[in-house]
C-alpha positions, 0 to 999 in steps of 0.5 A: 509529478502531476500524476503521482499518487501524492496528488490524489491522496490525502493519506498514504500510510503503513502499519502492522496488521499482526506480527506477520503482515503489514498493511498499507492504506491509500485514502484518496481526496475524492470519489473521483480520484478514487474511481480514477485510480481504481479504473486505471488498475495501477495498484495491482499485485504485480506492481506492489510486488515490484515496488517492494521487491517481493514475490506475488505470493507475499501480496495477500490482499488488495481491497478497494473500499468505496465508502472511504475512497480508499485502497488497503494493501496487505503483504507478508512481512519479510521478518516477523515484527519484533524478530531479530533483524527486524527494523520497524516493529510497528510497520509505520515506515514502510509506505515510501515505495507507494509514493512512486505510484503514478497514473 
């Protein structure tokens, strides 16, 4: 897809942000790509909640960071890291739903 986030970002990743949170980073390829996605207002709490099948209260932060041409999204983990039933202790396998973001 031409308008997919994968065509505008050099990095899309997830990782732990403590035992109770996961953070996602989208680092855009250029200031123009960053500004376009920020202006289009596609990355919102409602959109992230929809992608991950979680409630809006689970979206803790969405921070646009201009110096790095990046957006950081932090959500509550559904199950704490290392707890019984949790399947990704490092949170490194949770970014795939972000690949569905399109302009």
